[in-house]
Steps between C-alpha positions, in 0.01 A plus 500: 500500500366772726213732420499832670219730391503500122866394477633144455848425633698210347824359633776356277812327630835421341600174665815291455843411631759745627662700212254360244419853379173578678595853609677569173187398308278717719743794467516468125126490463448793739764725343471400131155350421246667728400850391558774759125581512429143623755517783367590844846558633804659321746235616485131585473442874776268608637344819850366429778330695837676540623315191207596280269194504132522585456481875125471532342609170505760225177684421340692212139608484359580158159605372400277207157661457304766674370249750769226513822542699767231464755466780811323377743341747817294474550252780840436652669185366762447776423202723604706802186714446276202403243588769418830333408343169166363624407844632574657155323214320180533702196619303685497165291519186783431267846335533794545267715192557851619418712199403876542492589330169861440597585128505653524845173633641277210402481349852436842658215553254355165603518587868335838466224353282434234766466780752259685273284188442484445878387859543242469220355192676496648849426873461142616444430595138857471382420200277269729296780753429587539131854389414742612228852355486809703421787283387759763579866558411462388136797727418749270674676200347477218756118483506224250432249600233149594604348179355734277704434700825124504442489120477763417758352734764138410419399849394334409167150595624587872507588753237877560493743753355869479442627821662800712579416731788812714430389595146124449544469221243134386499423654841241744364336214312491290823344790697238552229417124504458512881284813495284350225437190709412707807271744320319211333450337841361827636258530200382142560434597865285793381744787565521798266874537416487777236 
């Protein structure tokens, strides 16, 4: 969280493996769930590879109240760009862990979660970030159910949603849950978030 004048700036990150649906979730929310009057830009800011994957990050700033700006990013999932993830994660107030529910992605999910846990231990303030888990790709057939993944990956401590980033299933509900957690934290800290 950064406070500049009378404005509070929050940072939310979509974090997960390559092709888990981080950018798709952010795009769906930006173009379908967030009212135009809350958007501070007309289009999502994106830096992509030549084959369409996130290169560094995707970015969308929104105004959730007259004095609170939320900057939403999706971090790259490709291991080749692993070094950029810590830069994007720095100073995060909220993290959407995007789990790829496909059975063949279980080990990749484990590896990215180990990386996130290491970052949460080593990076200043990251362990205090709110977390919401998106168990994505629930529209596919060869997937593990949310309850299995939550237990197997050790994510039971955090609120989770079974999602489909392509259709927006439960994404708006997950965003509302995250924003509720963050605004409550701000109120407890004495900030006016009307």
